[in-house]
gemmi code that builds the backbone of each chain (N, CA, C; Angstrom):
import gemmi

chains = {
    "A": [
        ("MET", (123.637, -27.025, -108.335), (122.929, -27.905, -109.269), (123.926, -28.691, -110.096)),
        ("ALA", (123.401, -29.533, -110.990), (124.278, -30.384, -111.795), (125.184, -29.523, -112.669)),
        ("GLU", (126.419, -29.919, -112.748), (127.373, -29.122, -113.509), (127.351, -29.484, -114.984)),
        ("SER", (126.808, -30.632, -115.329), (126.920, -31.115, -116.701), (125.560, -31.184, -117.389)),
        ("ARG", (124.769, -30.109, -117.237), (123.450, -30.133, -117.860), (123.602, -29.845, -119.354)),
        ("PRO", (123.096, -30.734, -120.227), (123.216, -30.482, -121.664), (122.322, -29.320, -122.069)),
        ("ALA", (122.747, -28.590, -123.091), (122.010, -27.403, -123.496), (120.811, -27.766, -124.358)),
        ("ALA", (119.792, -26.893, -124.339), (118.690, -26.881, -125.299), (117.968, -28.203, -125.463)),
        ("ARG", (117.656, -28.847, -124.379), (116.758, -29.993, -124.475), (115.332, -29.467, -124.530)),
        ("PRO", (114.413, -30.202, -125.170), (113.022, -29.732, -125.161), (112.460, -29.768, -123.743)),
        ("LEU", (111.573, -28.830, -123.421), (110.937, -28.814, -122.114), (109.936, -29.960, -122.018)),
        ("SER", (109.789, -30.504, -120.817), (108.767, -31.532, -120.646), (107.404, -30.863, -120.677)),
        ("PRO", (106.373, -31.586, -121.099), (105.035, -30.980, -121.130), (104.611, -30.545, -119.730)),
        ("HIS", (103.890, -29.447, -119.658), (103.529, -28.917, -118.353), (102.084, -29.264, -118.017)),
        ("LEU", (101.652, -28.769, -116.863), (100.379, -29.148, -116.255), (99.197, -29.160, -117.221)),
        ("GLN", (99.083, -28.084, -118.039), (97.861, -27.983, -118.852), (97.857, -28.940, -120.039)),
        ("ILE", (98.999, -29.599, -120.318), (99.068, -30.554, -121.410), (98.469, -31.902, -120.995)),
        ("TYR", (98.685, -32.262, -119.717), (98.298, -33.598, -119.286), (96.794, -33.740, -119.117)),
        ("ARG", (96.297, -34.936, -119.426), (94.925, -35.284, -119.055), (94.915, -35.551, -117.554)),
        ("TRP", (93.876, -35.044, -116.874), (93.816, -35.250, -115.425), (93.656, -36.726, -115.102)),
        ("SER", (94.434, -37.185, -114.129), (94.289, -38.552, -113.653), (94.196, -38.509, -112.126)),
        ("TRP", (93.762, -39.615, -111.534), (93.610, -39.646, -110.077), (94.939, -39.433, -109.366)),
        ("THR", (95.996, -40.064, -109.880), (97.291, -39.918, -109.205), (97.773, -38.472, -109.252)),
        ("MET", (97.562, -37.821, -110.400), (97.975, -36.422, -110.531), (97.153, -35.531, -109.596)),
        ("ALA", (95.829, -35.765, -109.598), (94.957, -34.953, -108.748), (95.315, -35.127, -107.269)),
        ("MET", (95.583, -36.374, -106.852), (95.876, -36.617, -105.438), (97.267, -36.110, -105.056)),
        ("SER", (98.196, -36.125, -106.027), (99.518, -35.563, -105.763), (99.416, -34.062, -105.507)),
        ("ILE", (98.616, -33.383, -106.346), (98.410, -31.947, -106.161), (97.662, -31.704, -104.851)),
        ("ALA", (96.648, -32.558, -104.581), (95.872, -32.394, -103.352), (96.760, -32.550, -102.118)),
        ("HIS", (97.761, -33.426, -102.207), (98.652, -33.637, -101.061), (99.420, -32.347, -100.747)),
        ("ARG", (99.860, -31.671, -101.781), (100.568, -30.387, -101.601), (99.625, -29.315, -101.073)),
        ("VAL", (98.428, -29.259, -101.658), (97.467, -28.235, -101.245), (97.064, -28.447, -99.788)),
        ("THR", (96.763, -29.714, -99.419), (96.365, -29.974, -98.034), (97.529, -29.710, -97.083)),
        ("GLY", (98.742, -30.045, -97.503), (99.911, -29.765, -96.670), (100.053, -28.277, -96.404)),
        ("THR", (99.837, -27.482, -97.452), (99.918, -26.032, -97.301), (98.813, -25.512, -96.377)),
        ("ALA", (97.610, -26.078, -96.515), (96.496, -25.663, -95.659), (96.797, -25.999, -94.195)),
        ("LEU", (97.366, -27.182, -93.961), (97.687, -27.582, -92.589), (98.766, -26.687, -91.996)),
        ("TYR", (99.663, -26.225, -92.856), (100.723, -25.300, -92.438), (100.110, -24.064, -91.784)),
        ("GLY", (99.083, -23.503, -92.453), (98.381, -22.359, -91.867), (97.521, -22.778, -90.687)),
        ("GLY", (96.957, -23.993, -90.786), (96.054, -24.480, -89.745), (96.731, -24.674, -88.401)),
        ("THR", (98.053, -24.886, -88.403), (98.766, -25.031, -87.124), (98.604, -23.789, -86.260)),
        ("LEU", (98.413, -22.633, -86.924), (98.180, -21.398, -86.169), (96.918, -21.530, -85.311)),
        ("LEU", (95.908, -22.222, -85.858), (94.666, -22.401, -85.098), (94.929, -23.233, -83.846)),
        ("ILE", (95.735, -24.298, -83.989), (96.065, -25.131, -82.825), (96.825, -24.297, -81.797)),
        ("ALA", (97.795, -23.505, -82.284), (98.586, -22.671, -81.374), (97.680, -21.679, -80.635)),
        ("LEU", (96.760, -21.027, -81.393), (95.872, -20.038, -80.763), (94.949, -20.707, -79.734)),
        ("TRP", (94.475, -21.898, -80.067), (93.600, -22.632, -79.151), (94.349, -22.968, -77.854)),
        ("LEU", (95.602, -23.449, -77.977), (96.385, -23.804, -76.791), (96.747, -22.558, -75.983)),
        ("ILE", (97.062, -21.459, -76.686), (97.388, -20.215, -75.979), (96.158, -19.719, -75.215)),
        ("ALA", (94.972, -19.850, -75.845), (93.733, -19.450, -75.167), (93.521, -20.281, -73.911)),
        ("ALA", (93.774, -21.593, -74.015), (93.610, -22.468, -72.853), (94.614, -22.098, -71.764)),
        ("ALA", (95.819, -21.691, -72.173), (96.848, -21.326, -71.198), (96.576, -19.965, -70.578)),
        ("SER", (95.771, -19.133, -71.276), (95.569, -17.759, -70.810), (94.506, -17.641, -69.725)),
        ("GLY", (93.506, -18.524, -69.760), (92.483, -18.455, -68.728), (91.084, -18.673, -69.260)),
        ("PRO", (90.097, -18.720, -68.343), (88.717, -19.053, -68.733), (88.123, -18.094, -69.762)),
        ("ALA", (88.426, -16.793, -69.648), (87.806, -15.833, -70.570), (88.278, -16.074, -72.000)),
        ("ALA", (89.601, -16.199, -72.180), (90.155, -16.427, -73.518), (89.685, -17.774, -74.064)),
        ("TYR", (89.641, -18.791, -73.186), (89.209, -20.113, -73.638), (87.737, -20.100, -74.032)),
        ("GLY", (86.941, -19.331, -73.281), (85.527, -19.191, -73.614), (85.335, -18.563, -74.992)),
        ("THR", (86.145, -17.547, -75.287), (86.077, -16.912, -76.612), (86.441, -17.914, -77.703)),
        ("ALA", (87.518, -18.673, -77.472), (87.946, -19.675, -78.453), (86.850, -20.705, -78.677)),
        ("GLN", (86.211, -21.132, -77.572), (85.133, -22.123, -77.687), (83.937, -21.557, -78.443)),
        ("TRP", (83.656, -20.249, -78.186), (82.530, -19.609, -78.877), (82.793, -19.556, -80.378)),
        ("ILE", (84.035, -19.200, -80.756), (84.387, -19.146, -82.178), (84.314, -20.544, -82.794)),
        ("ALA", (84.872, -21.526, -82.089), (84.881, -22.898, -82.623), (83.465, -23.456, -82.744)),
        ("GLY", (82.567, -22.996, -81.865), (81.206, -23.517, -81.868), (80.280, -22.804, -82.832)),
        ("SER", (80.706, -21.652, -83.369), (79.865, -20.928, -84.326), (79.778, -21.698, -85.642)),
        ("ILE", (78.844, -21.301, -86.483), (78.661, -22.024, -87.743), (79.919, -21.946, -88.599)),
        ("LEU", (80.490, -20.729, -88.683), (81.716, -20.560, -89.466), (82.864, -21.379, -88.850)),
        ("GLY", (82.937, -21.359, -87.517), (83.973, -22.122, -86.819), (83.855, -23.606, -87.100)),
        ("LYS", (82.593, -24.104, -87.046), (82.374, -25.530, -87.307), (82.749, -25.888, -88.746)),
        ("LEU", (82.402, -24.985, -89.684), (82.756, -25.227, -91.095), (84.273, -25.329, -91.262)),
        ("VAL", (84.990, -24.395, -90.626), (86.457, -24.401, -90.711), (87.012, -25.685, -90.091)),
        ("LEU", (86.465, -26.069, -88.927), (86.966, -27.269, -88.257), (86.646, -28.537, -89.048)),
        ("PHE", (85.457, -28.546, -89.700), (85.126, -29.708, -90.539), (86.112, -29.802, -91.712)),
        ("GLY", (86.346, -28.663, -92.355), (87.320, -28.625, -93.442), (88.707, -29.020, -92.959)),
        ("TYR", (89.075, -28.523, -91.787), (90.392, -28.845, -91.216), (90.507, -30.355, -90.976)),
        ("THR", (89.439, -30.964, -90.449), (89.454, -32.407, -90.201), (89.677, -33.171, -91.499)),
        ("PHE", (88.933, -32.783, -92.551), (89.075, -33.490, -93.837), (90.477, -33.300, -94.406)),
        ("VAL", (90.976, -32.066, -94.350), (92.307, -31.778, -94.899), (93.380, -32.565, -94.148)),
        ("LEU", (93.245, -32.608, -92.816), (94.216, -33.349, -91.987), (94.191, -34.840, -92.328)),
        ("LEU", (92.983, -35.414, -92.401), (92.884, -36.848, -92.665), (93.249, -37.177, -94.109)),
        ("HIS", (92.926, -36.269, -95.033), (93.302, -36.494, -96.426), (94.820, -36.515, -96.576)),
        ("HIS", (95.486, -35.589, -95.893), (96.949, -35.538, -95.955), (97.552, -36.785, -95.293)),
        ("MET", (96.907, -37.253, -94.201), (97.395, -38.452, -93.518), (97.242, -39.682, -94.405)),
        ("VAL", (96.064, -39.839, -95.014), (95.835, -40.994, -95.886), (96.737, -40.909, -97.126)),
        ("GLY", (96.918, -39.691, -97.657), (97.848, -39.503, -98.770), (99.260, -39.910, -98.375)),
        ("GLY", (99.635, -39.608, -97.146), (100.947, -40.006, -96.637), (101.079, -41.518, -96.565)),
        ("LEU", (100.004, -42.190, -96.119), (100.026, -43.662, -96.070), (100.215, -44.225, -97.477)),
        ("ARG", (99.572, -43.585, -98.487), (99.740, -44.018, -99.875), (101.200, -43.873, -100.295)),
        ("HIS", (101.813, -42.778, -99.873), (103.223, -42.570, -100.217), (104.128, -43.587, -99.527)),
        ("PHE", (103.756, -44.017, -98.303), (104.534, -45.074, -97.643), (104.521, -46.339, -98.487)),
        ("VAL", (103.338, -46.693, -99.019), (103.215, -47.894, -99.856), (104.172, -47.773, -101.047)),
        ("TRP", (104.161, -46.602, -101.681), (105.038, -46.409, -102.841), (106.510, -46.374, -102.423)),
        ("ASP", (106.789, -45.738, -101.256), (108.179, -45.683, -100.770), (108.741, -47.081, -100.554)),
        ("LEU", (107.853, -48.017, -100.165), (108.305, -49.387, -99.896), (108.367, -50.218, -101.171)),
        ("GLY", (108.060, -49.583, -102.317), (108.234, -50.259, -103.598), (107.028, -51.026, -104.090)),
        ("HIS", (105.858, -50.791, -103.463), (104.650, -51.512, -103.872), (103.659, -50.568, -104.559)),
        ("GLY", (102.696, -51.172, -105.246), (101.555, -50.417, -105.758), (101.831, -49.570, -106.982)),
        ("TYR", (102.776, -49.964, -107.802), (103.096, -49.169, -108.994), (102.370, -49.639, -110.255)),
        ("GLU", (101.643, -50.766, -110.176), (100.909, -51.228, -111.349), (99.842, -50.181, -111.684)),
        ("PRO", (99.557, -49.986, -113.006), (98.648, -48.893, -113.403), (97.326, -48.889, -112.630)),
        ("GLN", (96.676, -50.054, -112.566), (95.377, -50.103, -111.909), (95.507, -49.874, -110.410)),
        ("THR", (96.560, -50.454, -109.808), (96.745, -50.323, -108.354), (96.989, -48.875, -107.956)),
        ("ARG", (97.845, -48.191, -108.725), (98.158, -46.823, -108.300), (96.964, -45.892, -108.489)),
        ("MET", (96.147, -46.166, -109.523), (94.927, -45.371, -109.688), (93.960, -45.636, -108.537)),
        ("ASN", (93.825, -46.924, -108.158), (92.921, -47.270, -107.056), (93.396, -46.666, -105.741)),
        ("LEU", (94.714, -46.746, -105.509), (95.265, -46.166, -104.279), (94.900, -44.683, -104.195)),
        ("ALA", (95.045, -43.975, -105.307), (94.756, -42.541, -105.320), (93.259, -42.297, -105.150)),
        ("LYS", (92.449, -43.073, -105.907), (91.002, -42.880, -105.893), (90.433, -43.145, -104.502)),
        ("TYR", (90.832, -44.276, -103.910), (90.225, -44.661, -102.638), (90.762, -43.851, -101.467)),
        ("SER", (91.857, -43.131, -101.659), (92.305, -42.277, -100.553), (91.296, -41.155, -100.306)),
        ("VAL", (90.559, -40.742, -101.342), (89.487, -39.758, -101.144), (88.354, -40.391, -100.349)),
        ("VAL", (87.978, -41.618, -100.755), (86.878, -42.316, -100.090), (87.214, -42.553, -98.617)),
        ("VAL", (88.443, -43.025, -98.361), (88.847, -43.348, -96.990), (88.921, -42.084, -96.134)),
        ("SER", (89.549, -41.029, -96.675), (89.680, -39.816, -95.850), (88.326, -39.155, -95.640)),
        ("GLY", (87.447, -39.212, -96.662), (86.095, -38.682, -96.496), (85.324, -39.474, -95.453)),
        ("GLY", (85.433, -40.798, -95.517), (84.753, -41.659, -94.555), (85.241, -41.426, -93.130)),
        ("LEU", (86.571, -41.301, -92.975), (87.142, -41.054, -91.649), (86.681, -39.704, -91.095)),
        ("THR", (86.589, -38.700, -91.989), (86.135, -37.376, -91.556), (84.706, -37.454, -91.012)),
        ("LEU", (83.832, -38.156, -91.758), (82.444, -38.299, -91.309), (82.384, -39.068, -89.993)),
        ("LEU", (83.238, -40.093, -89.855), (83.270, -40.879, -88.622), (83.660, -40.001, -87.430)),
        ("VAL", (84.724, -39.205, -87.612), (85.188, -38.321, -86.541), (84.074, -37.369, -86.114)),
        ("TRP", (83.369, -36.802, -87.105), (82.316, -35.827, -86.777), (81.082, -36.503, -86.213)),
        ("LEU", (80.820, -37.738, -86.627), (79.716, -38.493, -86.035), (79.980, -38.702, -84.542)),
        ("ILE", (81.224, -39.118, -84.222), (81.603, -39.313, -82.818), (81.541, -37.980, -82.065)),
        ("ALA", (82.067, -36.925, -82.716), (82.150, -35.629, -82.045), (80.757, -35.057, -81.757)),
        ("LEU", (79.807, -35.248, -82.683), (78.492, -34.622, -82.540), (77.525, -35.439, -81.681)),
        ("THR", (77.808, -36.741, -81.505), (76.852, -37.570, -80.787), (77.295, -37.868, -79.355)),
        ("ARG", (78.487, -37.445, -78.991), (78.944, -37.781, -77.643), (78.379, -36.772, -76.615)),
    ],
    "B": [
        ("MET", (129.031, -22.453, -113.664), (128.327, -23.425, -112.837), (127.788, -24.574, -113.696)),
        ("LEU", (127.279, -24.255, -114.908), (126.695, -25.303, -115.730), (127.672, -25.807, -116.795)),
        ("SER", (128.957, -25.749, -116.526), (129.927, -26.193, -117.525), (130.264, -27.670, -117.331)),
        ("ASN", (130.923, -28.210, -118.342), (131.337, -29.605, -118.277), (132.788, -29.751, -117.838)),
        ("SER", (133.373, -28.630, -117.381), (134.816, -28.609, -117.196), (135.268, -29.194, -115.864)),
        ("SER", (134.332, -29.542, -114.991), (134.730, -30.048, -113.682), (135.489, -31.361, -113.817)),
        ("MET", (136.538, -31.497, -112.979), (137.295, -32.749, -112.973), (136.596, -33.806, -112.122)),
        ("ARG", (135.590, -33.371, -111.350), (134.966, -34.320, -110.424), (133.976, -35.218, -111.169)),
        ("THR", (133.976, -36.470, -110.797), (133.031, -37.396, -111.421), (131.648, -37.167, -110.820)),
        ("PRO", (130.582, -37.556, -111.549), (129.233, -37.424, -110.988), (129.120, -38.130, -109.635)),
        ("LEU", (129.743, -39.285, -109.495), (129.669, -40.011, -108.225), (130.335, -39.210, -107.110)),
        ("GLY", (131.491, -38.602, -107.448), (132.204, -37.803, -106.459), (131.380, -36.615, -105.986)),
        ("ARG", (130.584, -36.043, -106.910), (129.766, -34.882, -106.559), (128.646, -35.236, -105.593)),
        ("VAL", (128.034, -36.395, -105.791), (126.857, -36.712, -104.978), (127.190, -37.546, -103.753)),
        ("ARG", (128.389, -38.155, -103.752), (128.702, -39.051, -102.634), (128.671, -38.283, -101.314)),
        ("GLY", (127.965, -38.851, -100.355), (127.926, -38.232, -99.036), (126.923, -37.099, -98.950)),
        ("LEU", (127.220, -35.967, -99.545), (126.381, -34.793, -99.327), (125.491, -34.444, -100.507)),
        ("GLY", (125.934, -34.630, -101.712), (125.131, -34.233, -102.862), (125.074, -32.730, -103.019)),
        ("SER", (124.293, -32.275, -104.010), (124.280, -30.849, -104.332), (123.631, -30.017, -103.235)),
        ("ALA", (122.762, -30.645, -102.439), (122.101, -29.885, -101.380), (122.946, -29.817, -100.112)),
        ("LYS", (124.094, -30.484, -100.108), (125.017, -30.524, -98.965), (124.415, -31.160, -97.723)),
        ("SER", (123.371, -31.928, -97.896), (122.800, -32.560, -96.719), (122.382, -34.000, -96.970)),
        ("GLY", (122.775, -34.565, -98.101), (122.448, -35.957, -98.369), (120.957, -36.214, -98.355)),
        ("THR", (120.568, -37.367, -97.814), (119.148, -37.725, -97.790), (118.490, -37.359, -96.465)),
        ("GLY", (119.181, -36.542, -95.665), (118.650, -36.206, -94.341), (117.267, -35.585, -94.385)),
        ("HIS", (117.052, -34.671, -95.338), (115.760, -33.994, -95.464), (114.661, -35.004, -95.783)),
        ("PHE", (114.923, -35.819, -96.810), (113.952, -36.846, -97.232), (113.609, -37.772, -96.062)),
        ("TRP", (114.664, -38.218, -95.366), (114.446, -39.226, -94.329), (113.687, -38.647, -93.135)),
        ("LEU", (114.059, -37.434, -92.722), (113.363, -36.815, -91.590), (111.892, -36.559, -91.927)),
        ("GLN", (111.621, -36.232, -93.201), (110.237, -36.062, -93.642), (109.465, -37.363, -93.442)),
        ("ARG", (110.090, -38.500, -93.770), (109.430, -39.798, -93.615), (109.291, -40.186, -92.149)),
        ("VAL", (110.335, -39.940, -91.335), (110.284, -40.305, -89.913), (109.174, -39.516, -89.209)),
        ("THR", (109.116, -38.198, -89.467), (108.067, -37.402, -88.828), (106.691, -37.779, -89.374)),
        ("ALA", (106.635, -38.204, -90.647), (105.346, -38.630, -91.216), (104.820, -39.857, -90.487)),
        ("VAL", (105.711, -40.827, -90.249), (105.297, -42.044, -89.524), (104.801, -41.663, -88.128)),
        ("ALA", (105.575, -40.818, -87.445), (105.173, -40.385, -86.098), (103.833, -39.658, -86.149)),
        ("ASN", (103.641, -38.833, -87.181), (102.436, -38.010, -87.251), (101.169, -38.836, -87.453)),
        ("VAL", (101.281, -40.011, -88.063), (100.078, -40.842, -88.232), (99.503, -41.180, -86.861)),
        ("ALA", (100.358, -41.708, -85.982), (99.885, -42.068, -84.641), (99.498, -40.820, -83.846)),
        ("LEU", (100.326, -39.770, -83.927), (100.089, -38.575, -83.114), (98.842, -37.824, -83.569)),
        ("THR", (98.548, -37.850, -84.884), (97.343, -37.184, -85.384), (96.093, -37.880, -84.849)),
        ("LEU", (96.114, -39.220, -84.846), (94.963, -39.951, -84.321), (94.784, -39.645, -82.831)),
        ("ALA", (95.906, -39.579, -82.092), (95.832, -39.226, -80.669), (95.281, -37.809, -80.501)),
        ("PHE", (95.751, -36.885, -81.328), (95.299, -35.488, -81.268), (93.786, -35.402, -81.482)),
        ("LEU", (93.286, -36.136, -82.492), (91.846, -36.101, -82.775), (91.049, -36.621, -81.577)),
        ("CYS", (91.535, -37.723, -80.967), (90.846, -38.266, -79.788), (90.830, -37.250, -78.652)),
        ("ILE", (91.962, -36.581, -78.427), (92.065, -35.590, -77.349), (91.100, -34.439, -77.602)),
        ("VAL", (91.092, -33.918, -78.842), (90.211, -32.787, -79.156), (88.749, -33.182, -78.995)),
        ("ILE", (88.384, -34.377, -79.480), (86.994, -34.828, -79.351), (86.605, -34.921, -77.876)),
        ("SER", (87.536, -35.404, -77.047), (87.218, -35.569, -75.623), (87.071, -34.215, -74.918)),
        ("LEU", (87.529, -33.135, -75.556), (87.469, -31.807, -74.918), (86.269, -30.987, -75.366)),
        ("ILE", (85.505, -31.512, -76.342), (84.391, -30.728, -76.881), (83.385, -30.409, -75.772)),
        ("GLY", (83.058, -29.119, -75.666), (82.028, -28.688, -74.719), (82.489, -28.602, -73.275)),
        ("LYS", (83.724, -29.011, -73.002), (84.206, -28.979, -71.619), (84.559, -27.531, -71.225)),
        ("PRO", (84.196, -27.129, -69.993), (84.607, -25.794, -69.541), (86.128, -25.727, -69.337)),
        ("HIS", (86.621, -24.506, -69.125), (88.067, -24.275, -69.070), (88.769, -25.163, -68.046)),
        ("ALA", (88.210, -25.236, -66.832), (88.885, -25.991, -65.766), (89.049, -27.457, -66.148)),
        ("ALA", (87.984, -28.037, -66.724), (88.046, -29.452, -67.108), (89.020, -29.662, -68.268)),
        ("ALA", (89.028, -28.712, -69.216), (89.944, -28.826, -70.357), (91.396, -28.748, -69.891)),
        ("VAL", (91.661, -27.815, -68.944), (93.023, -27.672, -68.416), (93.435, -28.936, -67.664)),
        ("ALA", (92.485, -29.486, -66.891), (92.791, -30.710, -66.153), (93.150, -31.845, -67.121)),
        ("ARG", (92.387, -31.944, -68.213), (92.644, -33.002, -69.193), (93.998, -32.782, -69.881)),
        ("LEU", (94.265, -31.541, -70.286), (95.514, -31.236, -71.003), (96.736, -31.313, -70.076)),
        ("SER", (96.503, -31.271, -68.746), (97.614, -31.380, -67.802), (97.972, -32.826, -67.506)),
        ("ASN", (97.094, -33.729, -67.899), (97.404, -35.148, -67.712), (98.714, -35.455, -68.439)),
        ("PRO", (99.672, -36.120, -67.741), (101.000, -36.312, -68.355), (100.955, -36.960, -69.735)),
        ("ILE", (100.147, -37.999, -69.895), (100.111, -38.696, -71.185), (99.552, -37.778, -72.271)),
        ("VAL", (98.467, -37.067, -71.930), (97.865, -36.139, -72.897), (98.847, -35.024, -73.241)),
        ("ALA", (99.498, -34.457, -72.209), (100.428, -33.343, -72.437), (101.604, -33.783, -73.304)),
        ("ILE", (102.151, -34.963, -73.028), (103.305, -35.447, -73.802), (102.890, -35.732, -75.241)),
        ("LEU", (101.708, -36.357, -75.422), (101.230, -36.618, -76.793), (101.027, -35.306, -77.549)),
        ("MET", (100.466, -34.304, -76.880), (100.247, -33.009, -77.533), (101.569, -32.325, -77.874)),
        ("LEU", (102.547, -32.424, -76.949), (103.872, -31.848, -77.221), (104.513, -32.527, -78.424)),
        ("LEU", (104.460, -33.862, -78.441), (105.068, -34.602, -79.555), (104.357, -34.264, -80.862)),
        ("PHE", (103.010, -34.173, -80.811), (102.232, -33.876, -82.020), (102.618, -32.506, -82.582)),
        ("THR", (102.695, -31.498, -81.714), (102.973, -30.146, -82.212), (104.422, -30.014, -82.681)),
        ("VAL", (105.367, -30.648, -81.972), (106.779, -30.538, -82.371), (107.033, -31.334, -83.657)),
        ("SER", (106.556, -32.579, -83.697), (106.738, -33.398, -84.899), (106.021, -32.759, -86.085)),
        ("GLY", (104.843, -32.198, -85.818), (104.107, -31.512, -86.881), (104.861, -30.293, -87.404)),
        ("ALA", (105.457, -29.523, -86.495), (106.195, -28.326, -86.913), (107.413, -28.702, -87.759)),
        ("VAL", (108.124, -29.756, -87.351), (109.300, -30.194, -88.120), (108.861, -30.666, -89.504)),
        ("HIS", (107.796, -31.482, -89.542), (107.302, -32.042, -90.797), (106.824, -30.937, -91.744)),
        ("MET", (106.105, -29.956, -91.212), (105.563, -28.914, -92.090), (106.663, -27.982, -92.577)),
        ("ARG", (107.708, -27.805, -91.768), (108.851, -26.998, -92.214), (109.520, -27.668, -93.412)),
        ("LEU", (109.740, -28.981, -93.312), (110.385, -29.712, -94.408), (109.529, -29.673, -95.666)),
        ("GLY", (108.217, -29.888, -95.491), (107.319, -29.915, -96.641), (107.249, -28.563, -97.334)),
        ("MET", (107.114, -27.493, -96.530), (107.022, -26.159, -97.134), (108.336, -25.777, -97.805)),
        ("GLN", (109.455, -26.252, -97.263), (110.754, -25.950, -97.889), (110.800, -26.526, -99.305)),
        ("VAL", (110.289, -27.742, -99.481), (110.267, -28.355, -100.813), (109.402, -27.530, -101.763)),
        ("ILE", (108.236, -27.083, -101.266), (107.342, -26.288, -102.104), (108.028, -24.980, -102.512)),
        ("ILE", (108.680, -24.327, -101.547), (109.389, -23.071, -101.855), (110.472, -23.327, -102.903)),
        ("GLU", (111.263, -24.380, -102.705), (112.368, -24.658, -103.625), (111.852, -25.014, -105.018)),
        ("ASP", (110.633, -25.573, -105.086), (110.048, -25.909, -106.391), (109.559, -24.668, -107.135)),
        ("TYR", (108.969, -23.706, -106.411), (108.230, -22.656, -107.096), (108.896, -21.283, -107.057)),
        ("VAL", (109.767, -21.034, -106.092), (110.416, -19.714, -106.028), (111.719, -19.779, -106.819)),
        ("GLN", (111.745, -19.089, -107.955), (112.892, -19.201, -108.859), (114.030, -18.267, -108.456)),
        ("HIS", (113.672, -17.068, -107.979), (114.666, -16.048, -107.656), (115.489, -16.491, -106.438)),
        ("GLU", (116.822, -16.527, -106.600), (117.673, -17.154, -105.588), (117.581, -16.456, -104.220)),
        ("VAL", (117.620, -15.128, -104.216), (117.587, -14.402, -102.940), (116.226, -14.591, -102.259)),
        ("LEU", (115.155, -14.456, -103.066), (113.810, -14.650, -102.516), (113.662, -16.057, -101.943)),
        ("LYS", (114.258, -17.016, -102.670), (114.153, -18.408, -102.228), (114.808, -18.584, -100.864)),
        ("ILE", (116.007, -18.041, -100.709), (116.720, -18.185, -99.438), (115.945, -17.496, -98.311)),
        ("LEU", (115.406, -16.296, -98.607), (114.631, -15.576, -97.592), (113.365, -16.355, -97.226)),
        ("ALA", (112.722, -16.944, -98.248), (111.485, -17.690, -97.991), (111.773, -18.939, -97.165)),
        ("VAL", (112.862, -19.644, -97.496), (113.210, -20.846, -96.734), (113.533, -20.459, -95.287)),
        ("MET", (114.193, -19.308, -95.118), (114.529, -18.839, -93.768), (113.260, -18.476, -93.000)),
        ("ALA", (112.357, -17.720, -93.660), (111.095, -17.332, -93.015), (110.297, -18.573, -92.643)),
        ("ASN", (110.345, -19.590, -93.506), (109.660, -20.849, -93.242), (110.176, -21.476, -91.950)),
        ("THR", (111.492, -21.487, -91.785), (112.082, -22.040, -90.572), (111.650, -21.242, -89.348)),
        ("PHE", (111.675, -19.893, -89.462), (111.260, -19.060, -88.332), (109.803, -19.351, -87.958)),
        ("PHE", (108.937, -19.455, -88.984), (107.508, -19.683, -88.725), (107.301, -21.016, -88.003)),
        ("ALA", (107.955, -22.060, -88.524), (107.772, -23.396, -87.935), (108.251, -23.410, -86.490)),
        ("ILE", (109.404, -22.780, -86.222), (109.934, -22.768, -84.850), (109.033, -21.930, -83.948)),
        ("ALA", (108.543, -20.789, -84.473), (107.688, -19.919, -83.659), (106.390, -20.635, -83.285)),
        ("VAL", (105.761, -21.291, -84.265), (104.508, -21.991, -83.982), (104.759, -23.154, -83.019)),
        ("GLY", (105.841, -23.900, -83.265), (106.174, -25.020, -82.377), (106.453, -24.538, -80.965)),
        ("ALA", (107.191, -23.442, -80.835), (107.518, -22.904, -79.511), (106.267, -22.388, -78.814)),
        ("ALA", (105.371, -21.728, -79.572), (104.134, -21.209, -78.975), (103.286, -22.350, -78.430)),
        ("CYS", (103.146, -23.422, -79.221), (102.365, -24.579, -78.778), (103.019, -25.213, -77.542)),
        ("ALA", (104.338, -25.387, -77.602), (105.046, -26.039, -76.491), (104.925, -25.197, -75.225)),
        ("PHE", (105.103, -23.859, -75.368), (105.010, -22.987, -74.194), (103.606, -23.048, -73.585)),
        ("ALA", (102.588, -22.970, -74.467), (101.210, -23.011, -73.975), (100.931, -24.327, -73.249)),
        ("LEU", (101.388, -25.433, -73.826), (101.148, -26.744, -73.204), (101.856, -26.847, -71.859)),
        ("LEU", (103.090, -26.346, -71.779), (103.837, -26.397, -70.516), (103.207, -25.484, -69.474)),
        ("LYS", (102.709, -24.316, -69.918), (102.050, -23.394, -68.984), (100.765, -24.021, -68.453)),
        ("ILE", (100.021, -24.697, -69.347), (98.797, -25.369, -68.899), (99.133, -26.425, -67.852)),
        ("SER", (100.225, -27.170, -68.072), (100.585, -28.252, -67.162), (101.168, -27.746, -65.852)),
        ("PHE", (102.043, -26.739, -65.933), (102.803, -26.330, -64.741), (102.425, -24.948, -64.219)),
        ("GLY", (101.875, -24.111, -65.096), (101.759, -22.684, -64.770), (100.598, -22.334, -63.860)),
        ("GLY", (99.580, -23.181, -63.810), (98.425, -22.897, -62.978), (97.605, -21.712, -63.451)),
    ],
}
model = gemmi.Model(1)
for chain_id, residues in chains.items():
    chain = gemmi.Chain(chain_id)
    for i, (resn, *xyz) in enumerate(residues, 1):
        res = gemmi.Residue()
        res.name, res.seqid = resn, gemmi.SeqId(i, " ")
        for name, pos in zip(("N", "CA", "C"), xyz):
            atom = gemmi.Atom()
            atom.name, atom.element = name, gemmi.Element(name[0])
            atom.pos, atom.b_iso = gemmi.Position(*pos), 0.0
            res.add_atom(atom)
        chain.add_residue(res)
    model.add_chain(chain)
structure = gemmi.Structure()
structure.add_model(model)
structure.setup_entities()
């Protein structure tokens, strides 16, 4: 770490001091969804292993995925995946040096929920009607 | 460690490697895999939707298609690299104890490689293993 840290500076205010804002909420959501996807990769691995193992294992995986609980998990997984993706696109905008005006950054954060929610519904509409 | 006695200038300390001894490599790889993951995630969703309700033989046939198999391999490998980097940042932010932190970062690497290898092996077995 830095070798020249000055002593006894006041601590910056922590989470419970701040008023909640969209950018703060979406920043936290990006971490939470990232963590959820980290665990969710196990589901992808198990699904692929089931497919590689044979019809019986794949049938079990399909039965679990098709159950009500399975569908709920997959719906949540879809939203979390798309929310993290849209959040990433927001970060690209900021990485490129755009969208830092107060209103713009709030809108970027706010509408990332709308966009990821809309995309999730679109994916499931396609999935359920095909 | 936190003294002001170092003869090295701040620029000398950060030039090239910085305190993490890896420069901006972590940051940049996180962004490169993020860009790749946008396209690969959309491809993954299309592939999964196209497999809904398909019996094992049809699913294996679809996953053995070279384009589908390569997209799935890229998605799982790029995803594993990206999630390893992201979780490492979370660990470094929240785990204060130095030994625990190193063990957690190491376990994170093992988990990401294990999940990536499991997905890759399953995909290759589906394509070549019969």
